[in-house]
N, C-alpha and C positions, 0 to 999 in steps of 0.2 A: 824262629828265622828256619829251621825246619820246617816248618808249617808251609811258609811264603817260596822255601825250595822246591818242596812236592806240588803243588800250586802251581810254579814257571814251568816244572815241569810237565807236568800234565796237559796246562794251557799250552807250551810249545807243541807236545807229543800229538793233541790234536787237531792244531793248525795245520800239522805237519801229515797228518793220518787223512784229514780231510783234504789237501789239497793234493796227496797221490789218490784218494779215491777219486775226488773230481775228475785228475786228470784220466783217469782209468774208465769211469764213467763217460767222459765226453768221448772216448774214441767207442767204448760201444753201445750208447745214443747212435753215434754215427752210423751203425749201422743198421739202427732201429728207422730210423726216418733219414730221408737223405737234404730236409733244408734246416736241420737245426741240429746244435747239440745239446745235453741237458745236464750241465754241472749240477745243477742244485742237488741233484738227485744223492750227491755224495755229503752232501750237510744234512740230510736225511737220516741218516745212519746206516742207512740200506748196504747191503754189502754189494761187490761187484756182479757176484753170480746169481742174487735174488734183483736185482737194479733192472735187467731185462724184461724180466716175467710181468714183475710191477706195473712197470711202462706199458708194456702191453696190453696188462688184464685193465689200465683205466680208462672210463667209458670216451670216446673219442667226438661225442656227436653230441653237441649243444643245443638245449630245447630253445631256439628264439621267438618268444612272446613278442604280438605287439606292442610297440612301445607305447606306454603313458604318454594320452594326449589331451591338450584342454578340448573342452565341447564347448559348444557356441552355442546361444539361446538368440535366433531372428528376428525383428518384423519384418514385415516388405512392404514397402513403397508400393504407390497405386502403378508408376510403371515398371515392376518388380523386381527394383533395386533392394537384395536385404540390407536392412539394419541392424547393425550388434546390438544388441541389447545388455547382455551379460556373458562371461568367459567362466566355465567353470573347470576347476582341475585342482591336483595333487600335485602335479607337475608343468611348469610353463613350459611346454614346448611344441614347437611344430616344425613337426617333418618336411622334409626339402630336400628334391631330387638335387642329382650332380651338378647342371645345368644353373642350377638356383643356390648354388654355394662359389663362392667368389675363389677365384685358383691364388689367390694371394694366401688365401685359410687353407687352403689345400697342403699350398708348400711350405706354408710354416709351420703345422702342423707336424706336418714329415721331416721339416730339418729340427724340429728341435723334441719331438720325441722319438724318432724312429727313421734314420735316416737311411738307413738300407730298407727300408717296408718293401720297399717292389723288388729286393733280390735277396732276402729270404724266402722259408715257408711258415712262416705263423712262429719262430723262436729266432730270434736276430743272437745268434751264437757269443761274437764279442761282448755284445751289451752285457749277456749272462756270465760271460765267462769273467767279463771286468767286474759286473756288480759281486758276485758269488765270491772272488782272493778280496776285495773290499771288506765285504760283510765279516769271512773267516779271518781274516785277521787283526777283527774288531775296530775297523773303520764306523765311520757312519753308515747306516743301512739304505744298501742302495736296491733301487727297483731293478732296474734294467729291463721293464717291459716292454716288448713290442707292443705297436697299435693293437696289432690282434689281440694278445693279451689284456690288455686294458680293455678295450670292448669286449671279450669276456668275463672277465671282473665287473663291468657293469652289466650287463645281459644277468648273471647271477643274482648281483645285488636288486635289480630290477623285480625280480622273479620273487625276493622276499618282500619287497613293495605290496605286492598282490596280496601279502598275508593278511585280512582282517585282522587277526587275534594278534591285541599287541607282544606279550607276551612270545609266542610262535614267531612272529616279524621280528623280533629282537635278536632269537634264539639263531634264526637261519642269517643275519646281518653280520653276527657275530664269528660264524661259521666261516661265511665267504670271504670276510676283510680280514681275519686275522694274520697276524705276519709270523709265518711260517713255511719252513722248504715243502710241504705237504698240500700247501694249498697252490703255491705258485707250480708245484709239478704237474696238480689237476689242471691250472689253467693252461700252462704250457701243451699234456695233449689235449683238451680241445680246442687249443688256438689251432693246432696243427691238423686239427678236423674242419675245423672253420675254411682253412685257407685251401682244404679239398673242395669245399664246395662251393664258396663263392669265389666271385671274382675279387682283385685288390680295389678297382674302384668304389666296388660294393661295400666292401669292409671299412674301405676310409668313410664313404659317405654314410653307413652305419655308424661308426664309432663318432663323427661329428652329433649326429643327430641324438644321442644316448648321452653320450659323456656332461654332467655338473658345471653350471658356470658360473656356481653360488647360490644360494639359499634356495628358494622353489625354479631357477631359469637351469633348463636344461635344453641341451641342443643350439647348434650356433644359429638356426633362424631365431628364437627367443632372444639366445645374447645380443645379436645385434640389435635386434627391436628394443632391448630394455636398455643398454648401454650406450647407444649410438643413437635412438631413432632412425634406424636402417634394417636395411633388409642384407640378410647374408647375400645376397648378390652384388649388393653393392657399397659392399666394403670396402674402405680404402687399406691400402700396404700398412699403412703405421697402425689402423681401426684393429685387421686379421692380425696382425700380432701383437696387438695388448690384448684381445681375446685369446688367442692362444693362450697367450702368458697365465690365464686365469685359469685353464687347464690343468695346471701342473698344480696349482695348490689353490683353489678357490679362497680360503681364509685369510691368504697372505697378500693376493695380486689385486682381490676385487676391488673394482671402481663404484661402488655407491657408499662409501664414505669418507665424504669430502672434508670431514672434525679429525679424520683421521692424522696423530702425528707423523707417522712415520710413511702411510701413504696415502694422501689426502689433497687436499685442492690448495692447501697452503705450500706445499713444496713439490707441485705439481707431477703427485702420484708419483713416486721419485724409486717406488717400489717397484712398480709395475713397469715403469720407463725404463728402468735398469736391464731387467730381463727381454722387454719389447725388443730395447737395443742388440741384447743379445743374440736374441733369435733372427734380428734383421741381419746382422753379419754373419750369421749360419746361412740365410737365404742366398747372400752377397756370396758368401765361399762357396756354395753346391751350383753356384751358376744361376739360382733362380729369381735373381732380382738383377741390374745394372748398375754398378757404381752412382749413376747419377739418381735413380729411384732411392737406392740405400741412402745417401748424402739427404735427398729433400726429407724420407720418410723418418730421419734419427731429429733431423730439425725440426719435427715438427711436435708440440706440445702434446701432451696427453691430454683431451677434453672431451668429458663424456657428456652424453647428455640423455640424461635417464628419463627413462619414459615406465612410469610405473604401469604396470603389466592390470587390466582391468581383469578382478577378481570377483565372484559374489554380485547377487542380484541387487546389491547397492547403488551398482556402476549404471542401471538403468533408470536410475534415478525416479522420476512420476512413474512409469513402468513396473518399479520394480517390485509390487508386489504383484502383478500378473507376473512378473520373470517369477516371483516365487510359489504361485501357484501352479505354472508348470514345471518346476523342479518336485513341485510334490506328487503330481501323476507320475512325473517319471519313478520316485520314489513307490509310488504305488503298485505298478506295472509293475506283474509278474516276467513279465516277457523279459526285463532287465536284471534278474537273480533271483534267487531264494527267499531273500527278506528284504526289508528297507534300506536296511545300510548296505550291504550289499548291493543293492541297486544302484544307490547314489555313487557309493565306489565305481562300479562299474560304469556309470556316469561319466563322473567326473578325470576317469581313466582313458573313456573308451574313444574321444576324439569323434564325439559327434557332433553334426549339423542341422539345430533343430530350428525349423522353420513354423513361427506359430500363426495363430487367427487373428491376430493383433491388429485390428485397422486403423493406423496411426493418426488417419482426419479425424474420427472419432474420439482416439484417446485422447489426442491434442487439443479437442472440445473439454474432454472430461476436466482433464488436468486443469485446463485455463479456468472453468467455471467452478470447479472446488477452489482453485486457489484467490477466487475471486469472493466467495462465499461461505467460506467456513474456514475460521483461527485453525493454525493446529493447536492450539492453546486458548481456555479462558478460564478466569478466575474465580477459582470454586467449581470448576466441572469438567474435568475428562472428557472433552466433545468428540465424537466420530464422526466423520465423515464421507458414506460412502456413492461412488456409483458405477453401476454394473450395465453393460450392453451386451446385448445376443440376436444373433440374427434367426429369425424365426424359417422354420423348414430345414436348419441345419444342424443347429445348437450352437454354432461356430461364438466362441467368445468372442466378441469386436472392440471393446474399451473394458478398463476396469481402474477406480483410482478413490484413491482416499486420501484425508488430508494429515496424515503421519509424512516425516520424513523415515526411512525404511533403514534399518539397523538391527543386528541380531548382537552383538556387543552389550551384553549387560551393563557395562560399567557404562556408555553414550546413554542407552536408554534411562538410565538412574540421573540423569542431568536435566533431562528435560521430558515433560507427558508429549513432545513433540513429537518423541523418537519410541520406535515401535516394531518389532519384527512381527505382531500379528496381522494377519491379512482380514480386515471386517470383513469381507465379501465374501468368504468362503467359509467354508464348514475345518473342523476343528483337525478333524483327520487330513485336511489338506493345507493344514498351516493358516488355519483360521481361528475364529473366537470363538465360542459355548454359544453364538448367536443372540439374535434380538426378537423382541415382541412385533411381530409386523401391524398390527392393529385389524384397522379394518380394510386392508388389504387383503387378508383371507377371506374376508365373507364372500366371497368370489367363489369359494368351495362349497357354498352352504347353498349358495343359488344355483351352483349346479344342480348341487343333489336335488334341488326344490324339481327343477323341472328335468332331472331324470326322473321323479318319481311319478310325473305324471302332470304339476302342478302350475297354473298359470304364472305370468306376470302380475296380472290384473288381479289374482286373487288374492282377496283379504286376511291378514290375519288379526289375531289378537294382540295388539303391542304395547298394552299397557305395564305401569311398573309396578312391581308386584314383589312384598317379601314372600310369597310361597309359592313358586312357581313348580310344583309339584313335581310329578316321574316325568320323567325322559327316556324314552324306549332307545334301549342299547342292544342290539342282536347279539354284538360279541361278550360284552361284559357282564349283561341283564340290565334290567331297570335302573335308573338312576335319581335319586327320588331327592328333592329340596326341597321338602315342606318343612322341616326343621333347623336349616341351613339359615336360614334369614337371609338368602342371597338377594339381593335387593339393586341388580345395577341399573345405574343410570342413565339419563340421557342428556347431551352436554348442558343443557342449559334447567336442569330440573323437572320436562315437561313430564306428565305422567303419561302419555302416550294414549294411545287409542287404535281404531283399527287401522291398519297401511295395508295397501300391495306390497308386493316383493318390490316392483319396480319402486314406489315411491319409498320403501326403506330401502332402496338402493342408491337413489338419487341423492338421500337425505342420508344415509351413513346411519342409519336409526338402529341402534341395540335391540331395542325391545322388539325392533320389528323382526331381527334377524333368531333373537332368540326365540321368537315366537313362532316363527319359520320352522327353528329346530325341535320344537315341543310336537311337530309334527310331522316330523320327520326321523329316523335314527342315524344317531351320534356317529353308531358303529358306519354309516353311509358314508356319514359326511368327511369321517376320516378317509376312508378307502377312497373316496373319490377324490379328497387332496395329495393322496401317495399315488393314485393313478398321472395326477398332474407333475410328479415326481418330487412331490413335498416332502421333505423330512427334516426331524428335528439337528443342526447345524451340530449336536456334540453326540450322534449317532444311537439318542435314547428312542424308544418307539414313540411317537405320537399323541400326545397325550388328547384323550377324545370326552373332555368333562363338558359341561354347555357353555363354561366361562370361555374353553376353546373355541366355541364357532365367534367368537371377537377377536377372536386372534392372540392368545396367550403363549402358543409353542414359540420358543427360540428357535429362528430359523435363520440361514444365511440368506443377504438380498440378492447372490447370484439364483440361491434357491424360488425364489420369489421372480425372476428375470425368465428364466425356464420356464417358467408354469403359465406366466404372462404372455409367453410364445408360444406356449400350446395353444391357450385361447384363439390368439390370432390363427393359429394354424389350420384352422377347424376342428377344433380337438386333438391333434394330433402333436403330440410332446414331444421332445428330443430331447436326449442326454446331452451334457454341454460338453463340449468338447474345448479344445485350446494348441491342439498342434495340428499343423496339415501334415506336415512330410518331415521324417525323420533319413538322415545319408549318414552313412557309417564311416571311420575312415578309411575304409578301401574304397569308399563311394558309390555301395550298392544301400539300395533304400531296404529302410529297418523296417516292417509293419508299425504301424498306429493302430491307437483306438477309433474304430468307428462307432459313428452317432446311432445310438439306440433310439429310434423314432417307435413309436407305437400311439392306438388311441385312445386317447383317456376318456372321450365321453363321445357322443352319436353326434354326426354334425348338424344336425339339428338342435342337440343342444347347444351345443357353439353358439350357434347361431344366435340363439335367444340371447346367450351369456352377450353376445357381442352388440346387437340392440340395445340391452341395459347397460352396456360398460361406455356406448358411445352417448350416450343420455348423460352418462356418470361424467364428459368430458365437456358437453354443450351446455349441460343445463344442470348439474350437480356440482358435487363437494371437487370437483378437479378442472373447473373453468379458468383458472390462471394459467395453468401448464396450459391449456387449450388456446386463450388467449395470445401468449407468447410466444407461440410455435409457429416456426415459417420457415419454408413452403408449407401452405398445408394439404394435409392427405387424412384419409379416415383414421383414426383414431380411438381407441378404446381403453380406460384409464382404470383407476380408484387410487382414495388415498387411503392412510393408514393414521393414526394419532392414538399413543398410548396413554395410558391413564396419567393426568395432567401433561399433557404432552410432554414424555418423557422422551419419546420418540416419534419421529413424524416421518412418511415415505411419502413417497411417491410414486407409482409402478404402473407401466400403461405400454402400448405397443402400437405398430401402425402393421400391414400385411408383413412389414420386410424385415422390421428393428424394432425387438423390446428392452427399454429401460427403467432400471427402479434408481431411484434417486432416497437416499436420506439422509439424516440431519440424526443421532444414536446416543444414548447416554454408555461410554462404553464403563466407570466405572458410575455409582451413586446416583444419582438422579439429579432433574433439574426440569425446573416447569418451562419448557422454552417461550411460551405467551408471556413470558416475564422478561426474557432476554432478549436483548438486541446487538446483533453484529456490526460490522462495520458499513455490510451492503442493504442490512434492514432487519425485520424482524428474524429469529433465531428459526419461529415456528413454520415461516413462509421461505427459506431457503432452501427449500426441497423443490418449492413452483419457481425457482429463479435458474435452479441447475436443470433439471429436468426439463423443459423445453431449450436449453443452449444445445444441450445432446444431441435431442431429436430435430431439432433444425438442421444442424450437418448431418443427420441420419435420412432426414425426409431429402435433401439435396441431393444429396448422394444414389441413395438405393430406391429412392419413390416412396408410392405405398399404393396400392392399385385398391380395389373393394374387399372389403373384409367379408368372412362368411354372411353369403345371405341368408334373410329370415325364412323358412320353410314353414312349412303349413304347418307342422307340430313344434315345440309348445305354441298354443296360441297364444298372439301379444298383441292387447291392446295399449298404445299410448297413453299416456297420462297429459295432462293440458297444465302449461307451468306459468307459473307469474314471471320467472325468468325470461330476461330477452333474449331471446334464442342468437339474435344477430348481435349484443354485446360481447365484443371479442377487447374491449379496453383489457390492456396488461395492468392487474392490481398488482402487481409485484413488490412496488415502493409506495404504496399505499398507506403505510405506517401504522396499519391498522396491525397488532401485536397476537391479534386473534387468526388462524387458518378459517381460510373461505370453509373448510369442512364444516366449522362448527359455529360460522356466525351465517348471519344475513334468513332471509325470510321461510315459511317453511314452505313445503310443497302442497300446492292448490289441489285439492279435492277432485276426484275422478268419476267422473259422467258413470251413471248408470250402464252394466257392461251388457251388451244384448248378447242374446244367445245364440251360438254360433251355428248354422249350417252344416250340418258334416259331411255334405255333397261339396260346396263352394269352400274354398280358402278364403282365409281372413286377411285381409289387405291391409299393412299398417299403415300410417299415415306418421310418417317423421317432418318436421316441421324443416328442418335443418336437410337430410338427406333423403328422399324418399327409397325405403326398403323394398324389392319386388320378391312377391311369392317364387318359391319354386317350381313346387307341384301342387295340386290340388288336394284337401285331404281324404283320403280314402277310410270308410268306415274299417275298422278293426271286425268286429262283426256284421256281416251282410245284412242279419237278419232285423238285429236289435240296434236302433237308431243309436247315435250319442248322443250322448246326457251333458249336456254343459255343468259348467262347476258350479256350485251353486249362487244363486247371485246376488250381487252385491249392494247394499241398500244404497240408493241416491242418496250423496251428501249435498244440502244446501248449496250452490255452489255460489251464489252471494254472496254471500257472509264469510266475514273474518274467521280463519281457523282460533278456534278457541285454544288459547295457550296450555291448558291444563287436557286440552284432549289430543287432536290429532298436531302437535305443532311440534314435533323433535327436529334437529340434525342430529347424527349421533354424537353420543355421551363418553360422557367420564368417565364409565364404564366401569365400575365396578367396585360393589363394596363384596364381600367374602372371598371367594377365589380367584375372582377376577381380578385383573391388573391392568384392564384394559380400555385405552378409552377407544371406542370403534367410531368415533368422528373420522376418522377418515384425516 
């Protein structure tokens, strides 16, 4: 009993003392500021003598950071209309101006949160006194905070949210949200400073933009979008009152839980409606609405129209993987922060508008042909389909599609192989896989090195199969000896090979022909030439430069090959890929974006020789299926690639304006595509159904002029083919499960080469489109005549090719360390 009396006396004494101190401090604080009194200081335990000094010494300047806003990623229609692909954010907020906020919303928040907002100087003396007395007497803790004080608290919380470290962020949040007189005193002092700096309307606008409305919804505009599918400017009176209701206690009053027993659809969101109607009465009492408006509003049921905010790249649907690529580019750009996590957070909070390079016409074509030709799933095989298009001369990525549904949710991915967050088109560092072997598409770099070092397209090499290829020159790593490795790469049908010209090897995609060429080159030089075209491994490791790498064993990203083929079509000048045209910050100013890095990969004359051979691949070689199905016709270059056993099949090519890669790859495990059929036809020829669909749209939209004209060097002497150059039939649905790279007759033998007069240029004769030489050949040494390359021994053009000799289209590629079918 004695203890209870002591406790009661202490409690009573504490309350009395607090109230006495409160009254004293109210008067003293009035001397400090003209706009407010500060009774809460009494509850902090400070004496009257100290309170003035303490209050004066509190910081009065609030460091207001830009609000966290969502960033948007756009594509652009042909007429310049932006098309939203996705929004990314931590807080779903759209900051709006005064005139973009309904007067109903402005009046409702004042009526319910701070009726004397336009009368006080940051702290409402009456509200603060009422709250302090109620709290001191042991009643329910009262807020009593003015709108300006609430704004200050929100700003301080926002500052905590910018902290990337979870531990530090929580500590900061606990400090600025603790229920204590100290926090209140600080907020009051800061509120007075804010009122001195900003007009009332600005404070109210900023408050409505910063305040939370439940979950990740922040600000009146995002709340109007989310809860009522409208804008802040168009809010009706009952809608505005319902939204302002949520501000008071989002967990209690929010409208996005229709199954709630207390505040759900069944009871007409009764809890929200009760407070909404109270706010409406306050608006009526203060003359902000008429009696007629009031009666109509309270009679209106609460009817939310929830619009889920689009967040993350999954909302971009078929363009989701391109969107993901853009986000990784931003994460990897030092301009956005010190490390990738900081950059991502800055982007998600910075309110950026990102305008990308995506061409919606090409993208739609890529998505449509992908959906028609490559299934998302196939029994026993995790199949991947990829399409990437790049603009020649700029590096702008125009299209990017794959055969999966985008999801970064492990739980969703576990349900089906149709879902993945991995972008098969890009490097690992850009959200992609660790790459795929490109097969014979990689042979173009050996061709480039062949021409760079002075060899000719009509020059023959030993292309016979053998188990002992001897030693390959490597100026970087030293000679590579294959004597004891029993490395015996095959050609497709097992032919033993013979002597092929470089052009014949290119048209037929002959493994042993390119290995024979590499035998006379420098493996390091071949690797360096590939690197000059921007080629690199998708996993970031250095390119392997074994003899087997010549026929495509390095795992690369399809985007990398598209960039390289664009470089070939661009007279040997390769431009690094870019996916962003423009970024606009939240302040409306442009943010610098990465510029394309364009550099000469090979001399234009070398590129011209490559173009000559690769155009013949389209019209007379392994890419005829794609050539025949592409319309309108423009000059095209191309190369096919098929890895060992048809595990991966590629088609890469370009016009003078657009380069495209289409491929069907094995994501995990192995599958022999020649024995698999999709609904659209053979799996091995799906690339030849997809590539023409995209390039036909590209040709119609971008056109295509002459590719690099063939200069006088390297010297090219065309071959004569048995293939009918005028045959452009579409063999895409022939039912043949073997790819055209690997099927068909061998290339006819070449006529004997006539030595070239060093003074006169050699004029190549192309049966499809003649190539005009640029300049006559000028001998390097005016004293010594140019000596032609060793003459080729004539082959009897009348007889059939011995299947054990010069017959082979490229092959199943690889015993030993070669796992690649070069057959294209």
